[in-house]
C-alpha positions, 0 to 999 in steps of 0.5 A: 466379503472377507474373513480370516481363516485358520485353514488354507483356502486351497484345502477348503476348496479341495474339500468342497470339490470332494464333497460335490456340494456346498453346505447349506446356510445355517440359521441361529436363533439368539434369545437374550437379556441384559441388565436384569438387576435383580428384578426377580419380582415384576416391575411397574412403569417406574421400574420398581416392584409392581404392587398387587393392585397393579398386577390386578390392573395388568400393569406389570412387566417382567420379573423372573416368573414372567421371563421364565414363561416367555423363554419357555414359550419361545423355545417351544415355538423354535422347537427343532431349530438352533437356539441359544439363550445368552445373558449380557451381565448385570444380574446383581443389584437393584432389589431387596432380593439382592440386598438380602441374598447377595446373588443366590436368588439371582443364580437360582432363577437364572439356572431355571431359565437354562442360559447357555452363556453369560458375561459378567457386568460391572455390578457383579463386582459390587460385593467384591470378588467374594460376591461373584465367587459365591454366584459362580459356585451356584450357577450351572452355565458357563461365564465368559469374560475375556478381559477379567484377569484373576490372579492366583490369589483370587477366589474366582479361580479359572471359572471365568473363561475368555471364551467357549465353543458351543456345539449347536446342531453340529456347528461350532459357535464361539462366544467371547465375553467382555465387561466395561473397561471402567469396572474398577471405577464403577464397582469393587473387583478388588486387588486380585482382579484386573480388567484388561482392555476390552478390544484387545482381549476380545481380539485375542480370544477371537483369534484363538477361536479362529485357530480352533476352526470356529467361524461363527463368533458372538461377542457377548458384551457388557460395554454399552451400545455406543462402544459396541457400534464404534469398536466391538462390531469392527473387531476382525472376525466378530460376527454378532454382538449381543450387548448390555450395560447401557440399558438400550432399547433397540426396536423396529417398532418402538419410537423410543428406541435408540436404534433398529434391532438389529443395528447393522455395522460395517466390519472392516472385513467387508461384511455386516455385523448385527448388534443387539441389546434388550433394554433392562430389568427383565422387561424385554426378551431379545429375539434375533434370527441370524443366517450364516453362509458356508464361510460363517459370514452373516447373510442377514439378521432380523428380529425384535425384542419381545415385551414381557407384559401381562399377556405372559402368565407368570410361571406358577412354580417360580412365583411360589418360590419367589413368595417363599424367598420374599417372606423375610423381607416382606415386613421391611418392604411394606413399611410405609414411611410417608407419602408423596404428592406426585411421582418422584422422577428417578429415571436414568434417562433424566437423572444422568443428563439433567436435574431430576426430582429424585436427585434433589430429594436425595441430595437434600436429604444428605444435606439436611442430615449433615447440616449440623456438622457444618456441611453446606454442599451435597453431591449425589451421582445420578447413576446411583438412583435406580428407580422412580417412586410413584405418587401416594404412599411411599414404602421403605422397599421403594426407597431401597429400590431407588438406593439399593447399594447400601452406600453410606453417607460420607463427609469431607472438606475440600476447596471450592476449586476442587468442587468445581473440578468434581462438577467438571467430572460430573458433566464430562460424559453426559453425551454417553449418559454416564452415571457420574452426572451430579445431582446437588444441593446447597449449590447451583451451577451451569454447564455447556456441553458444547465446550471441551471436557474440563471446561464445561462448568460455569457460574457455580454458586454456593448457598450462604444463608438464604442467598447464593454467592459465587464459589470461592476457589480458595475457601474450604467447604464441607461436603456430603456425598456417598462413600462410593463417590468419596472413594473415587467412584464414577471418576470423582478421584478429587474426592479421595483427596478430601480432608477430615473425611468420614465414610461411615455414616448411616445408609443413604436409603435410611437417610432418604426414607427419614427425610421423606417421613419428616416432610410427608407428604413430600412434594417433588420438585426441580428448581433450576439448580443445574442449568444447561447453557448452549444446546449445541446438539440434542442432549442424549439421554442415558439410553440415547447416547451420542455417537460413540466416541472410541475411548480408552478404559474409563468409568461410568457406572461404578474403581480403585480403591472402590467402595465395598458397595458402589452406588454407581451408574451401570451403566452405563450407562454407556460406559465408554471412556470420555470422548476426549480420550483417544482410542487405543492404537489397537482399536479399529478406527475409521480410515481417512477417506479420499474425501478428507480434503473436505476438512477445509472445503465445504462438500456433501456426503451421502449417508451409507449404512453404518455411518455415524456423525462421529465416524464422518467427523473423523473422516472429514476433520480427523477429529470425532469430537467435531461431530456436532458441526455436522449435526448443526449443519444438517438440522440436528437429526437424531444421531442414531437414526441417520437416513441412509441415502440422504445427502448431508452438508459437510461444512468446512472445518 
């Protein structure tokens, strides 16, 4: 194992000899959350606010009061040990508490939990730098994000540091933060804030820490699990990665997990880096134990996320404060606007990869509201849908939880050719579970994920009367969307060029609530308006992204000029740039292996720890986007669970 050192090896050797003994191994316990998304009250299985009835049935999870209890209990159990509590970003947006208090409530409860450090997420910029600046005024813990570059005119000042050093039981622990490169597209940082490249920024910050004698460094990131695996964990001298953004559940016991907890990644320095994430919405508390040797190299790491279920009694003081803050919004929240015959599916795992019933509801509502204006097409980004709604009574609060961004209905005119380009953008990052996936009304289309980005969409038809007809590339159509997408959010830059645009319609949540009321009891449905053609490989869900493609900064959950309040994806999705985009030269990439000739000659390969189909495709074919060739040749195994020691076929290029 090799790691770079800021002091001479000879000096270090002499020091060790003079003391007559080596230092003992160092154990660090890391508790962590990510993507809290204003879930201040407990949530149900649909990730929306839990009802009193559900609480009585012990069917609720998370919430600030339960999370506070879980953190306190875990700290007590680890009394006398070395403990850090870290927050990997996206605390804003997702409930009426954020809509009402704009980050003040989140800051108050996070302070009570006593975090040691936080990195910002893309949603922290949803109300521009103004909202984040107010949050920074209130939080009592450091915020570190190396790639947030604020100008002298920014209200952020110098309050977001690239890194920090914490003294934990006499040992220096370095924390380096980063937010997804496409934050400017996913959210609204404004003209005074630039988001620099994550890999370059982390690399520079890490080397600065090394120069200060810090040899235990944690990357606290909001870039997504695939990018953490493909790039962040391979940055020289990064020891541990605590991530967020893709809402990824990692676990050694849950069959729905995207990967093991921790996921161990081979760093080019010859050591392994544990990567962790803890799903989202306060439902889990990450619990990692890392052992370092004398040189600051990770010897081993273990743990599993803790499910914050009804076995945790909510902290009574926090519950009382939540109830107090909830009073001004209670009347709005409880207003029943209609009913639904069955649950309306809004899960990110579904709405970011295929047609979903929530997408149909929102797109239908948009089209219905604007049909008298001659609008015939509606497009809604899947990442703007933030929860499902269960069957039975539907309240205004539930609808706002689904559509919390206060986006407005926007209309414009564009050509059929540009509509197709927009759909191509919408399916361009489906393998990453990006929030740009298009939910539509008034048209239907098919796509083939196995084809290159930019040529995946086909058979686009527009509804004319009671029938569908092929879209006319030269014809001008009137389109409805949300103001976030109309301003170019989630990669829909083609919408910015629309003619006769109007971005100031009613709030999208109100439009949807009124549609449900008018069609109550609403009957959720899908009707095949979006069809996937070839199934070249299992289509990963938003929380089960395909092997990460090293990519350049790009969006996926929510840029320039971005709307004041994005209806983004977050996501994450995993917010990694399109696989077709080459990685920046500074980003580590797998070196061509000696077995490269296999590009033209069939061979075999034995899976080693850390192998991914993407990396192997780079090694054998020189092109990571050919990973599906390996997948197809080996029965399409889960790309996140390749069996170490198993021999696979490597077909000729």
